C-alpha positions as CSV (number, residue, x, y, z in Angstrom):
1,X,0.0,0.0,0.1
2,X,2.9,2.3,0.7
3,X,4.3,1.4,-2.9
4,X,0.9,2.4,-4.4
5,X,0.3,5.4,-2.5
6,X,3.4,6.9,-4.3
7,X,1.4,6.5,-7.5
8,X,-1.7,8.1,-6.5
9,X,-3.8,5.4,-4.6
10,X,-5.4,6.8,-1.7
11,X,-7.6,4.1,0.2
12,X,-7.4,0.4,0.9
13,X,-10.2,-1.7,1.9
14,X,-9.4,-4.9,3.6
15,X,-11.9,-7.6,2.6
16,X,-10.3,-10.9,1.8
17,X,-12.7,-13.8,1.5
18,X,-10.2,-15.9,3.7
19,X,-11.0,-13.8,6.8
20,X,-13.9,-15.8,8.1
21,X,-14.3,-13.1,10.9
22,X,-15.5,-10.5,8.4
23,X,-17.8,-13.1,6.7
24,X,-19.5,-16.4,8.0
25,X,-18.2,-15.9,11.5
26,X,-18.6,-12.1,11.5
27,X,-20.3,-12.3,15.0
28,X,-17.0,-13.5,16.5
29,X,-14.1,-11.1,17.4
30,X,-10.8,-11.5,15.5
31,X,-8.2,-13.5,17.4
32,X,-6.2,-11.0,19.1
33,X,-3.1,-11.6,17.0
34,X,-5.1,-10.9,13.8
35,X,-6.5,-7.9,15.4
36,X,-3.3,-6.4,16.3
37,X,-2.0,-7.0,12.9
38,X,-4.9,-5.1,11.5
39,X,-4.4,-2.3,13.9
40,X,-0.8,-2.1,12.8
41,X,-1.6,-2.0,9.1
42,X,-4.3,0.7,9.7
43,X,-1.5,2.8,11.3
44,X,0.9,2.2,8.4
45,X,-1.8,3.2,6.1
46,X,-2.5,6.3,7.9
47,X,1.2,7.2,7.9
48,X,1.2,6.8,4.2
49,X,-1.8,9.3,3.9
50,X,-4.1,6.4,2.8
51,X,-7.6,5.7,4.1
52,X,-7.8,2.3,5.9
53,X,-11.1,0.5,5.4
54,X,-12.7,-2.8,6.0
55,X,-15.3,-4.8,4.1
56,X,-17.7,-6.5,6.4
57,X,-20.0,-9.2,5.0
58,X,-22.6,-9.9,7.7
59,X,-24.1,-13.1,5.9
60,X,-27.9,-12.5,5.2
61,X,-28.2,-10.4,8.1
62,X,-31.3,-8.8,6.3
63,X,-33.2,-12.0,6.9
64,X,-33.3,-11.3,10.7
65,X,-32.1,-8.1,11.9
66,X,-33.5,-8.6,15.4
67,X,-32.1,-7.5,18.8
68,X,-29.5,-10.2,19.0
69,X,-28.2,-9.5,15.5
70,X,-28.1,-5.8,16.4
71,X,-26.1,-6.4,19.6
72,X,-23.7,-8.5,17.6
73,X,-23.3,-5.9,15.0
74,X,-22.7,-3.1,17.5
75,X,-19.9,-5.0,19.0
76,X,-18.3,-5.6,15.6
77,X,-18.8,-1.9,14.8
78,X,-17.0,-1.0,18.2
79,X,-14.1,-3.3,17.2
80,X,-13.6,-1.8,13.7
81,X,-13.8,1.6,15.2
82,X,-10.9,0.7,17.4
83,X,-8.9,-0.3,14.4
84,X,-9.2,3.3,13.0
85,X,-11.4,2.3,10.1
86,X,-12.3,5.3,8.0
87,X,-14.0,3.6,5.1
88,X,-16.5,1.0,6.1
89,X,-18.1,-1.2,3.3
90,X,-21.2,-3.6,4.1
91,X,-20.9,-6.2,1.6
92,X,-24.2,-8.1,0.6
93,X,-22.6,-9.8,-2.3
94,X,-22.5,-13.5,-2.5
95,X,-25.9,-14.1,-0.6
96,X,-29.5,-14.9,-1.6
97,X,-31.4,-12.0,-3.0
98,X,-34.7,-13.4,-4.1
99,X,-36.3,-12.3,-0.7
100,X,-39.3,-9.9,0.0
101,X,-38.2,-6.2,1.0
102,X,-34.7,-6.8,0.2
103,X,-33.8,-3.2,-0.6
104,X,-36.0,-1.9,2.2
105,X,-34.3,-4.1,4.8
106,X,-30.8,-3.3,3.6
107,X,-31.4,0.4,3.6
108,X,-32.6,0.0,7.3
109,X,-29.3,-1.8,8.2
110,X,-27.2,0.6,6.6
111,X,-29.0,3.7,8.1
112,X,-28.7,1.8,11.5
113,X,-24.9,1.4,11.0
114,X,-24.5,4.9,9.8
115,X,-25.7,6.2,13.1
116,X,-23.1,4.1,15.1
117,X,-20.0,3.8,13.0
118,X,-17.1,6.4,13.3
119,X,-16.0,5.6,9.6
120,X,-15.8,8.7,7.4
121,X,-17.3,7.0,4.6
122,X,-20.0,4.1,4.4
123,X,-20.2,2.0,1.3
124,X,-22.7,-0.6,0.4
125,X,-22.1,-3.5,-2.1
126,X,-25.7,-4.6,-3.2
127,X,-26.5,-8.2,-3.7
128,X,-27.0,-7.3,-7.5
129,X,-23.8,-5.2,-7.9
130,X,-23.5,-5.6,-11.8
131,X,-25.8,-6.3,-14.9
132,X,-24.3,-9.8,-15.2
133,X,-26.8,-12.6,-15.6
134,X,-24.8,-14.8,-13.5
135,X,-25.9,-13.1,-10.3
136,X,-29.7,-13.9,-10.6
137,X,-28.6,-17.5,-11.9
138,X,-26.7,-18.0,-8.7
139,X,-28.2,-16.0,-6.1
140,X,-31.9,-16.1,-7.2
141,X,-34.0,-13.6,-9.3
142,X,-33.3,-9.8,-8.4
143,X,-36.5,-8.4,-7.0
144,X,-38.2,-5.9,-9.2
145,X,-36.9,-2.4,-8.9
146,X,-34.1,-3.5,-6.4
147,X,-31.5,-1.1,-7.5
148,X,-33.9,1.8,-8.1
149,X,-35.4,1.3,-4.6
150,X,-31.8,1.4,-3.1
151,X,-30.9,4.6,-5.1
152,X,-34.1,6.3,-3.9
153,X,-34.2,5.2,-0.3
154,X,-30.5,5.2,0.7
155,X,-28.8,8.0,2.1
156,X,-27.1,10.2,-0.6
157,X,-23.8,10.1,1.4
158,X,-23.7,6.3,1.3
159,X,-21.6,5.2,-1.7
160,X,-22.6,2.2,-3.8
161,X,-20.1,-0.4,-5.3
162,X,-20.6,-1.4,-8.8
163,X,-18.6,-3.8,-11.0
164,X,-20.0,-3.0,-14.3
165,X,-21.8,-4.8,-17.1
166,X,-20.1,-8.1,-15.9
167,X,-18.8,-9.2,-12.5
168,X,-15.3,-9.2,-14.0
169,X,-16.0,-6.3,-16.6
170,X,-13.7,-6.1,-19.6
171,X,-14.4,-2.4,-20.2
172,X,-16.3,0.5,-18.6
173,X,-18.0,3.1,-20.9
174,X,-19.2,6.6,-20.0
175,X,-22.7,5.5,-21.5
176,X,-23.1,2.7,-19.2
177,X,-21.9,4.6,-16.1
178,X,-24.2,7.4,-16.8
179,X,-27.1,4.8,-17.0
180,X,-26.0,3.3,-13.5
181,X,-25.9,6.8,-12.0
182,X,-29.3,7.4,-13.0
183,X,-30.6,4.3,-11.4
184,X,-28.5,4.5,-8.2
185,X,-29.0,8.3,-7.9
186,X,-25.4,8.7,-7.4
187,X,-22.1,8.1,-9.3
188,X,-21.1,4.3,-8.6
189,X,-17.9,3.6,-6.7
190,X,-16.3,1.0,-9.1
191,X,-15.2,-2.3,-7.7
192,X,-12.8,-3.3,-10.7
193,X,-12.4,-7.1,-10.5
194,X,-9.0,-7.1,-12.0
195,X,-6.3,-8.4,-11.6
196,X,-7.9,-10.5,-8.9
197,X,-7.3,-14.2,-9.1
198,X,-8.7,-15.9,-5.9
199,X,-11.2,-18.3,-7.6
200,X,-10.8,-21.7,-8.9
201,X,-10.6,-20.7,-12.5
202,X,-8.8,-17.4,-12.0
203,X,-6.1,-18.8,-9.7
204,X,-5.0,-20.6,-12.9
205,X,-3.4,-17.4,-14.1
206,X,-1.3,-14.6,-13.1
207,X,-3.1,-11.4,-14.0
208,X,-0.3,-9.1,-15.1
209,X,-1.5,-7.3,-18.3
210,X,-1.9,-3.6,-18.4
211,X,-5.4,-2.1,-17.8
212,X,-7.5,-1.7,-21.0
213,X,-11.2,-0.6,-21.3
214,X,-10.9,1.9,-18.6
215,X,-10.7,5.2,-20.4
216,X,-9.6,8.3,-18.4
217,X,-13.0,9.9,-19.6
218,X,-14.8,7.5,-17.0
219,X,-13.5,9.7,-14.0
220,X,-16.3,12.1,-14.2
221,X,-18.8,9.3,-14.0
222,X,-17.6,7.7,-11.0
223,X,-17.0,8.6,-7.3
224,X,-13.9,6.4,-7.0
225,X,-12.2,3.5,-8.6
226,X,-11.3,0.4,-6.3
227,X,-9.0,-2.3,-7.7
228,X,-9.3,-5.8,-6.5
229,X,-5.8,-7.0,-6.4
230,X,-4.5,-10.4,-7.3
231,X,-3.2,-12.8,-4.5
232,X,0.3,-12.0,-5.4
233,X,1.1,-8.7,-3.6
234,X,4.3,-7.8,-5.6
235,X,2.9,-8.8,-9.0
236,X,-0.3,-6.9,-8.5
237,X,1.5,-3.6,-8.5
238,X,2.3,-4.0,-12.2
239,X,-1.3,-3.8,-13.5
240,X,-2.0,-1.3,-10.8
241,X,0.5,1.0,-11.9
242,X,-0.9,0.9,-15.5
243,X,-4.3,2.0,-14.4
244,X,-2.8,5.1,-12.6
245,X,-0.9,5.9,-15.8
246,X,-4.1,5.5,-17.8
247,X,-5.9,8.2,-15.8
248,X,-2.8,10.3,-15.9
249,X,-2.2,10.2,-19.7
250,X,-5.8,10.2,-20.8
251,X,-6.1,9.7,-24.6
252,X,-2.2,9.4,-24.7
253,X,-2.2,6.1,-22.9
254,X,-0.8,3.0,-24.7
255,X,-1.2,-0.1,-22.7
256,X,1.7,-2.1,-24.1
257,X,4.3,0.6,-23.4
258,X,2.6,1.2,-19.9
259,X,3.1,-2.5,-19.2
260,X,6.7,-2.5,-19.8
261,X,7.3,0.7,-17.9
262,X,5.4,-0.7,-14.8
263,X,7.0,-4.1,-15.1
264,X,10.5,-2.5,-14.8
265,X,9.4,0.0,-12.0
266,X,8.2,-2.9,-9.9
267,X,10.8,-5.7,-10.8
268,X,13.7,-4.0,-12.3
269,X,14.8,-3.8,-15.9
270,X,15.7,-7.5,-16.5
271,X,13.0,-9.5,-14.5
272,X,10.5,-7.1,-15.8
273,X,11.4,-7.8,-19.3
274,X,11.4,-11.5,-18.4
275,X,7.8,-11.1,-17.2
276,X,6.7,-9.3,-20.4
277,X,8.3,-12.0,-22.5
278,X,6.5,-14.9,-20.7
279,X,3.2,-12.9,-20.4
280,X,1.2,-15.2,-22.6
281,X,2.4,-18.5,-20.8
282,X,1.7,-16.8,-17.3
283,X,-1.7,-15.2,-18.0
284,X,-3.4,-17.1,-21.0
285,X,-2.1,-20.5,-21.0
286,X,-3.1,-21.5,-17.4
287,X,-1.3,-23.4,-14.8
288,X,-2.6,-26.8,-15.6
289,X,-2.1,-26.5,-19.3
290,X,1.5,-25.5,-18.9
291,X,2.6,-29.2,-18.7
292,X,6.4,-29.4,-19.3
293,X,6.7,-25.5,-19.4
294,X,6.3,-25.4,-15.5
295,X,9.7,-26.8,-14.8
296,X,11.3,-24.7,-17.5
297,X,9.7,-21.5,-16.1
298,X,10.3,-22.6,-12.5
299,X,14.0,-23.0,-13.0
300,X,14.2,-19.7,-14.7
301,X,12.5,-17.8,-12.0
302,X,14.0,-19.6,-9.2
303,X,17.4,-18.5,-9.9
304,X,16.3,-14.8,-9.5
305,X,16.6,-13.3,-6.0
306,X,13.5,-11.1,-6.1
307,X,10.1,-11.2,-4.3
308,X,8.3,-11.0,-7.6
309,X,10.2,-13.9,-9.0
310,X,9.3,-15.9,-5.8
311,X,5.7,-15.2,-6.2
312,X,6.1,-16.7,-9.8
313,X,7.7,-19.9,-8.5
314,X,5.1,-20.1,-5.7
315,X,2.2,-19.7,-8.3
316,X,4.1,-22.5,-10.4
317,X,4.3,-24.8,-7.4
318,X,0.5,-24.5,-6.8
319,X,0.8,-22.4,-3.7
320,X,-2.0,-20.0,-4.8
321,X,-4.3,-22.5,-6.2
322,X,-7.9,-22.2,-5.0
323,X,-10.2,-25.2,-5.3
324,X,-14.0,-25.3,-5.1
325,X,-13.6,-27.0,-1.7
326,X,-11.7,-23.9,-0.6
327,X,-14.7,-21.7,-1.4
328,X,-17.3,-23.9,0.5
329,X,-18.6,-21.9,3.6
330,X,-16.8,-18.5,2.5
């Protein structure tokens, strides 16, 4: 985060699927060691002039927001306040949505939270956060007028996450974002699902390519742009730098040249050039289809003393592989 802060990134929202104490086990406190680590990270973010945030996924809380649930949520909010959370995201994605009064009940929960949290910015991720038909297919039919009701009833100060026309959108256009703004009654806060690779299919790849399909002209149609990073903390910096360059250069942005510059800035000239040369194998072929190429690539990167090369080796060894079993209960 300190590295990205030097390139214009101003907030971080901690919301990993692997942290059960923000998801299925959200009612339980974090173990003290984890809590202390988060507090230290929050302090480091503040020192880098980066807003620290947390994404809380209170699983299907809207089905029973009773006195017990409110007491549990109040305790969780107190703990998050103690961490110094400045951006609090309430994430209702990955939950069933085909229930009566979905928008009404989520609005009530967000307003209840807004009266109690000390966070400066409150964000909601709707259950249906994209036009992608996969969402109603997996989580049930979206209630009629759900997004319109959220837009009308939700306090205008509360931001709304949006991932675009797809869960992992290939492009964002001003026209699409203008339509979404009209529906939500506010400019969306982009949750950009690239270069994320924490799913069973996505973990097959290292997402390294430069950002495309995000023209600088979308800036006036959004309230912010959040990037969902890959599991590889060092390698994620490469595409992240290209997005910053895209906004900075506008119509002058060239994604191929931006990739080369970002790879060199993150990895140095030699390793950066090697990554660019192997881009197709690392991002397009997929780990399971590399076959004999795994050993060749592994020997090449294992000889390089750099944390970025170590991430490549770990990925080739299957350390970042995510299975469907891993996702159960998340």
